[in-house]
C-alpha positions as CSV (number, residue, x, y, z in Angstrom):
1,M,31.5,-114.6,15.8
2,A,34.0,-113.6,18.3
3,V,37.5,-115.0,17.8
4,R,38.6,-117.5,20.0
5,R,42.1,-118.5,21.0
6,T,40.8,-122.3,19.8
7,D,40.7,-120.0,15.7
8,V,44.2,-118.8,16.9
9,A,46.0,-122.1,18.0
10,R,44.5,-123.3,14.9
11,L,45.7,-120.9,12.5
12,A,49.5,-121.2,14.4
13,G,49.2,-125.0,14.1
14,T,49.7,-124.9,17.6
15,S,47.7,-125.9,20.9
16,P,45.0,-123.8,22.8
17,A,47.2,-123.7,25.9
18,V,50.3,-122.8,24.1
19,V,48.7,-119.4,22.7
20,S,47.7,-119.3,27.0
21,Y,50.9,-119.0,27.4
22,V,52.0,-116.5,25.0
23,V,49.4,-114.0,26.2
24,N,50.0,-114.4,29.6
25,G,54.0,-114.5,29.2
26,G,54.0,-117.9,31.0
27,P,53.1,-119.8,33.6
28,R,56.2,-122.6,31.0
29,P,58.3,-121.0,28.0
30,V,57.6,-120.6,24.6
31,S,60.0,-120.9,21.8
32,A,60.7,-117.6,19.7
33,Q,60.1,-119.2,16.6
34,T,56.2,-120.7,18.0
35,R,55.7,-117.3,19.6
36,A,56.3,-115.1,16.7
37,K,53.3,-118.1,14.6
38,V,51.5,-117.3,17.5
39,L,51.6,-113.2,17.5
40,A,51.2,-113.4,13.6
41,A,47.7,-114.9,14.5
42,I,46.6,-112.9,17.1
43,E,47.2,-110.0,14.5
44,Q,45.6,-111.6,11.1
45,L,42.6,-112.6,13.5
46,G,42.5,-110.1,15.4
47,Y,42.0,-111.6,18.5
48,R,41.5,-110.2,21.7
49,P,41.7,-111.4,25.1
50,N,39.2,-111.4,27.8
51,G,40.6,-109.3,29.8
52,I,38.2,-110.0,32.8
53,A,38.7,-113.7,32.9
54,R,42.5,-113.5,32.2
55,S,42.2,-111.6,35.7
56,L,40.1,-113.4,37.5
57,R,42.8,-116.6,36.1
58,M,45.6,-114.6,37.4
59,S,44.6,-113.0,40.3
60,R,45.7,-110.0,38.7
61,T,44.2,-107.1,37.2
62,M,47.3,-106.0,35.8
63,T,46.3,-102.1,37.0
64,L,47.5,-99.4,39.2
65,G,46.0,-96.6,41.8
66,L,47.4,-93.0,41.9
67,V,46.1,-90.5,44.0
68,I,47.4,-87.1,44.1
69,P,46.3,-84.1,46.0
70,D,46.2,-81.7,43.1
71,N,45.8,-82.6,39.7
72,A,46.4,-78.8,38.0
73,N,49.6,-79.0,39.9
74,P,52.2,-78.9,37.5
75,F,54.6,-80.7,39.7
76,F,51.3,-83.5,40.3
77,A,51.1,-84.0,36.6
78,E,54.4,-84.2,35.7
79,L,54.5,-87.3,38.4
80,A,51.8,-88.8,37.5
81,R,53.1,-89.0,33.9
82,A,56.5,-90.5,35.5
83,I,54.7,-93.2,37.0
84,E,52.0,-93.6,34.3
85,E,54.7,-94.1,31.3
86,E,57.2,-96.7,34.1
87,A,53.5,-98.8,35.0
88,F,53.6,-98.6,31.5
89,A,56.9,-100.5,30.5
90,Q,56.2,-103.1,33.1
91,G,52.5,-103.6,31.6
92,Y,49.9,-102.4,33.8
93,T,47.5,-99.7,33.1
94,L,46.8,-96.3,35.7
95,L,44.2,-95.0,37.1
96,I,44.7,-91.6,38.6
97,G,42.3,-89.6,41.3
98,N,42.4,-86.2,42.6
99,A,41.4,-85.6,45.9
100,A,41.0,-81.5,45.4
101,E,43.2,-81.1,48.5
102,S,40.6,-83.0,50.4
103,D,41.3,-85.5,53.4
104,E,38.1,-87.0,52.6
105,R,38.1,-87.4,49.1
106,Q,41.6,-88.8,49.1
107,T,39.9,-91.8,51.4
108,T,36.9,-92.5,48.9
109,Y,39.4,-92.7,45.8
110,V,41.6,-95.2,47.9
111,R,38.3,-97.4,48.2
112,T,37.0,-96.9,44.9
113,F,40.1,-98.2,43.7
114,L,40.5,-101.2,46.5
115,A,37.2,-101.8,45.5
116,R,38.2,-102.2,41.7
117,Q,40.8,-105.0,42.9
118,V,44.1,-102.6,41.8
119,D,47.1,-104.6,42.2
120,G,49.0,-101.7,44.0
121,L,48.4,-98.0,45.1
122,F,50.5,-94.7,45.3
123,I,49.3,-92.3,47.7
124,V,50.4,-88.5,47.9
125,P,48.6,-87.6,51.3
126,A,47.0,-84.7,51.5
127,H,46.6,-83.0,54.4
128,G,45.2,-84.5,57.7
129,P,44.9,-87.8,59.3
130,A,45.3,-90.5,57.4
131,G,41.4,-91.6,56.9
132,F,42.7,-94.7,54.5
133,L,44.9,-96.7,56.5
134,G,42.7,-99.1,57.7
135,D,40.8,-100.0,54.4
136,L,44.4,-100.3,53.4
137,E,45.5,-103.2,56.3
138,R,42.7,-104.8,55.2
139,A,42.6,-105.3,51.7
140,R,46.2,-106.3,52.5
141,T,46.8,-104.1,48.7
142,P,50.3,-103.5,48.5
143,W,51.1,-99.0,48.8
144,V,53.5,-96.7,48.3
145,C,53.7,-93.2,49.7
146,L,55.1,-90.6,47.4
147,D,56.9,-86.7,48.3
148,R,55.6,-87.4,51.8
149,Q,55.0,-89.8,54.3
150,V,52.0,-91.1,56.6
151,P,52.3,-90.6,60.0
152,G,51.5,-94.2,61.4
153,A,52.0,-95.9,58.2
154,A,54.0,-99.2,57.5
155,A,54.6,-98.4,54.1
156,P,57.5,-97.5,51.7
157,G,58.2,-94.3,50.7
158,V,59.9,-92.3,47.5
159,L,60.5,-89.1,48.8
160,V,63.5,-86.5,48.0
161,D,65.8,-84.3,50.5
162,N,63.5,-81.2,50.6
163,R,65.7,-80.0,53.5
164,G,68.7,-80.3,52.3
165,G,67.4,-79.2,49.4
166,A,66.1,-76.1,50.5
167,F,69.3,-75.6,52.8
168,A,71.3,-75.8,49.6
169,A,69.5,-73.3,47.4
170,T,69.6,-70.5,50.6
171,R,73.2,-71.3,50.5
172,H,73.5,-70.4,46.4
173,L,71.8,-66.9,47.6
174,L,74.0,-66.4,50.5
175,D,77.1,-66.9,48.1
176,H,75.6,-64.4,46.0
177,G,75.9,-61.8,48.5
178,R,72.1,-61.9,49.5
179,R,71.7,-61.2,53.7
180,R,67.6,-60.9,53.6
181,I,66.4,-63.8,52.8
182,A,62.7,-63.9,53.5
183,C,61.1,-67.5,52.6
184,V,57.1,-67.6,51.0
185,G,56.7,-71.5,52.6
186,G,54.0,-73.5,52.1
187,P,51.3,-75.4,53.9
188,R,51.9,-75.6,57.3
189,D,50.4,-79.1,57.7
190,V,52.4,-80.3,54.6
191,R,55.4,-81.9,55.9
192,P,57.5,-81.1,52.9
193,A,56.6,-77.4,53.5
194,T,57.9,-77.7,57.0
195,D,61.2,-79.3,55.7
196,R,61.8,-76.5,53.0
197,V,61.3,-74.1,55.9
198,E,63.1,-75.5,58.1
199,G,66.6,-76.3,55.4
200,W,65.5,-72.5,54.9
201,R,66.1,-71.8,58.0
202,D,69.0,-73.6,58.7
203,A,71.3,-72.2,56.6
204,L,70.2,-68.9,57.5
205,D,71.3,-69.4,61.8
206,A,73.9,-70.7,60.3
207,E,75.0,-66.6,59.4
208,S,73.2,-65.4,62.3
209,I,70.6,-64.0,59.9
210,S,67.0,-63.8,61.1
211,M,64.0,-63.1,58.3
212,P,60.4,-63.7,58.7
213,V,58.8,-66.1,56.3
214,V,55.2,-66.4,55.3
215,H,53.3,-69.8,54.7
216,A,50.8,-69.7,52.0
217,P,48.9,-72.3,49.8
218,F,51.2,-74.2,47.0
219,G,50.0,-72.1,43.5
220,R,50.5,-68.7,42.5
221,R,48.0,-66.8,43.7
222,G,49.6,-67.9,47.2
223,G,53.5,-66.9,46.2
224,Y,51.1,-63.6,45.1
225,G,50.1,-62.4,48.5
226,A,53.2,-64.0,50.0
227,A,55.8,-62.1,48.4
228,R,53.2,-58.7,48.4
229,E,53.5,-58.9,52.2
230,L,57.0,-59.9,52.7
231,L,57.6,-56.8,50.0
232,G,55.3,-54.5,52.1
233,R,57.5,-54.6,55.0
234,P,60.3,-52.2,56.4
235,E,63.2,-54.2,55.8
236,R,62.3,-55.3,52.4
237,P,64.4,-58.8,51.6
238,D,67.0,-58.9,49.3
239,A,66.1,-62.5,48.0
240,V,63.1,-65.2,48.1
241,F,63.5,-68.4,49.1
242,V,60.3,-70.0,47.8
243,A,59.0,-73.4,49.1
244,S,57.7,-74.1,45.2
245,D,58.2,-73.5,41.8
246,E,54.5,-72.6,40.9
247,Q,54.5,-69.8,44.1
248,A,57.6,-68.6,42.6
249,V,55.6,-67.6,39.3
250,G,54.0,-65.5,41.5
251,V,56.3,-64.1,43.3
252,L,57.6,-62.6,40.5
253,R,54.5,-60.9,39.4
254,A,54.5,-59.1,42.6
255,I,58.4,-58.1,42.5
256,A,57.2,-56.7,39.0
257,E,54.2,-54.6,40.2
258,A,56.4,-53.0,42.8
259,G,58.2,-51.6,40.5
260,L,61.1,-53.9,41.3
261,R,63.5,-55.7,39.5
262,C,64.4,-59.8,39.6
263,P,67.3,-60.6,40.6
264,D,68.9,-56.8,40.8
265,D,66.7,-56.0,43.7
266,V,65.2,-59.0,44.8
267,A,66.4,-62.5,43.4
268,V,64.2,-65.5,43.6
269,A,65.2,-69.0,44.2
270,S,62.2,-72.2,44.6
271,F,61.8,-76.0,44.4
272,D,60.5,-78.6,42.7
273,G,62.5,-78.0,38.7
274,I,58.5,-78.1,36.3
275,P,59.3,-77.3,32.7
276,G,57.7,-74.0,33.2
277,A,60.5,-72.5,35.1
278,A,62.8,-72.6,32.3
279,Y,60.6,-70.0,31.0
280,T,59.5,-67.6,33.3
281,L,61.3,-64.1,32.9
282,P,63.9,-64.9,34.5
283,A,64.0,-68.0,34.1
284,L,63.4,-69.0,37.6
285,T,67.0,-71.1,39.2
286,T,65.3,-74.2,41.0
287,M,66.3,-77.0,43.3
288,A,64.8,-80.1,41.0
289,Q,63.4,-83.1,42.0
290,P,64.6,-86.2,40.2
291,I,60.9,-86.5,38.6
292,A,61.7,-89.6,36.4
293,A,63.6,-91.2,38.9
294,V,61.0,-90.8,41.6
295,G,58.1,-92.4,39.1
296,R,60.6,-95.5,38.4
297,A,61.9,-96.2,42.2
298,A,58.0,-95.8,43.2
299,V,56.9,-98.6,40.6
300,N,60.2,-101.1,40.9
301,H,58.9,-100.4,45.2
302,L,55.3,-101.6,44.5
303,L,55.6,-104.4,42.1
304,T,59.1,-105.8,43.3
305,Q,60.0,-104.7,46.8
306,P,56.7,-104.0,49.0
307,T,58.7,-103.6,52.0
308,A,61.9,-102.1,51.3
309,P,63.1,-98.8,53.0
310,T,61.9,-96.1,52.3
311,D,63.9,-94.1,49.4
312,V,65.2,-90.3,50.0
313,L,66.5,-89.2,46.7
314,P,68.8,-86.3,46.1
315,V,67.9,-83.0,44.2
316,T,69.9,-81.2,41.9
317,L,70.1,-77.1,41.7
318,V,69.5,-75.4,38.0
319,R,71.4,-72.3,38.3
320,R,69.2,-69.7,35.7
321,G,68.7,-66.0,35.8
322,S,66.0,-65.2,38.9
323,C,68.9,-65.6,41.3
324,G,71.8,-63.1,39.6
325,C,73.5,-66.6,37.5
326,P,73.2,-66.2,33.3
327,D,70.1,-67.0,32.0
328,P,70.3,-68.7,28.7
329,P,68.2,-68.1,26.2
330,G,64.9,-70.1,26.2
331,G,65.5,-71.0,29.4
332,D,66.6,-74.6,30.5
333,P,63.8,-77.2,29.4
334,A,66.0,-80.2,29.8
335,G,66.7,-79.4,33.5
336,E,70.1,-79.5,33.4
337,E,72.9,-77.4,35.2
338,A,73.2,-73.7,33.4
339,G,76.2,-73.5,35.2
340,A,76.6,-70.4,37.9
């Protein structure tokens, strides 16, 4: 027979109500000694509370939802892990939906999570208009934008300084003596990508330099194709700022296929700071996003400050071999600055 709360109370020498207070974390305090007895009884009997009944009593499901544009992208995989770890530490289960770069699929996931009565949502918007805004307003479920903002949405966001980071990465290439710094940008309709292109352009404008940008999908293939186009032009760049690390992997391949050397002939700096950037050859100099801090801030916003203003977190330049800095053996998987 299933173990009941009364069985736990009898073994622990207390009341069923006290068992409920221990299991649910309140609403009344329980002494450390009594709590230990209840937990020991739960362990001995193998008691498992009815999650559905508990959710109805608490008006909470202790679940959160996360919708990301592409779960094959290592950056979003790292972001999902950071949020899941922080949510788990707070006692929540995280459900993850992959929009696969589809606005329609993104809206379907939002509606599915709302139907499951999640206690809150994290959304990394895809490309087009946010068709889910009306659903969120009607459900009154708190939510947080990540990586990019949704036009017209009142929800708080957790972002990073994309434009300032791109400026600093390009400035670093200029400090290495590079002057023909081209850009491999991301999709034109994705705000972080356009912000990074603007930061690259700000740095070149300050030096009265004009160089081309080629926009491409995020991903290695997109970076590879864009770099082939740039390297085939009469004025070959001596450096490339790349909007994402994944694209930069493709850029390195294109440089090698062209018979050129990185960083000797073409230096590279990119953006995101994914762990794999430490293991290319040469390892990628990248503007690293504080992914763990983004996860903590996102969960904090959702659970304790749903009406707080948007956070814009700083990024950090990780210097490695692709820009001309010393390349430490084995890369720099910890994401610590290698030093110029």
